[in-house]
C-alpha positions in Angstrom: -1.1 -27.7 -35.1 -2.0 -27.7 -31.4 0.1 -29.8 -29.9 2.2 -27.5 -27.4 3.2 -24.5 -29.8 4.9 -22.7 -26.4 3.6 -19.7 -26.7 4.1 -18.8 -30.2 0.5 -16.5 -30.3 1.7 -13.4 -29.3 -1.8 -13.1 -27.5 -0.9 -12.4 -24.4 -1.6 -15.8 -22.9 0.4 -16.8 -20.0 2.4 -19.1 -22.6 3.9 -15.6 -24.0 6.5 -14.7 -21.5 7.7 -11.8 -22.2 4.2 -10.0 -22.7 3.2 -11.0 -19.2 6.5 -10.0 -17.5 6.2 -6.5 -19.1 2.2 -6.5 -18.2 3.7 -7.1 -14.8 5.8 -4.5 -14.6 4.0 -2.2 -15.6 1.4 -2.3 -12.9 3.7 -3.0 -10.2 5.5 0.4 -11.5 1.9 2.3 -11.2 1.1 0.4 -8.1 4.3 1.8 -6.5 3.9 5.1 -7.7 0.6 5.2 -6.5 2.0 3.8 -3.0 4.6 6.6 -2.8 2.1 9.1 -3.6 -0.3 8.1 -0.9 2.6 8.0 1.9 3.8 11.1 0.8 0.4 12.9 1.0 0.1 11.2 4.5 3.0 12.3 5.9 2.9 16.2 4.7 -0.6 15.5 6.9 1.1 14.5 10.4 4.4 15.5 9.6 3.3 18.0 12.4 2.7 15.2 14.7 6.5 13.9 14.9 8.1 17.0 16.3 9.6 15.8 19.7 8.7 18.6 21.6 5.0 17.9 21.1 5.1 13.8 21.3 3.5 13.5 25.1 0.8 16.8 24.4 -2.8 16.4 22.8 -1.2 17.9 19.6 1.7 14.8 19.2 2.0 11.5 17.9 1.5 10.1 21.3 -2.4 11.4 21.5 -2.7 10.7 17.8 -1.8 7.0 17.9 -4.1 6.8 20.7 -7.0 8.8 19.5 -6.6 6.2 16.3 -6.5 3.2 18.4 -9.7 4.2 20.3 -11.5 4.7 16.9 -10.2 1.4 15.7 -11.3 -0.7 18.6 -14.9 1.0 18.3 -15.1 0.6 14.1 -13.1 -3.1 14.2 -12.9 -4.7 17.8 -11.1 -7.7 16.5 -9.1 -6.3 14.4 -7.5 -3.9 17.6 -7.1 -6.9 19.5 -5.4 -8.4 17.1 -3.0 -5.2 17.1 
């Protein structure tokens, strides 16, 4: 009939709201899980730098941030300037 059937096709188009919502929800769950995995892996690598006794030593977080800032300034000066 072609007169704006209102999503009865079930073909995954935007008109089929339930399919779109399910797809977005599944994608969001995968993204959230990946982000958490990356955050956990990163924190396990840098956890020792968050020891308050080391904060102002060459091994502490302050030194790591300064090294990162230098690297960022060398690789992407506009971004470093914006931060």
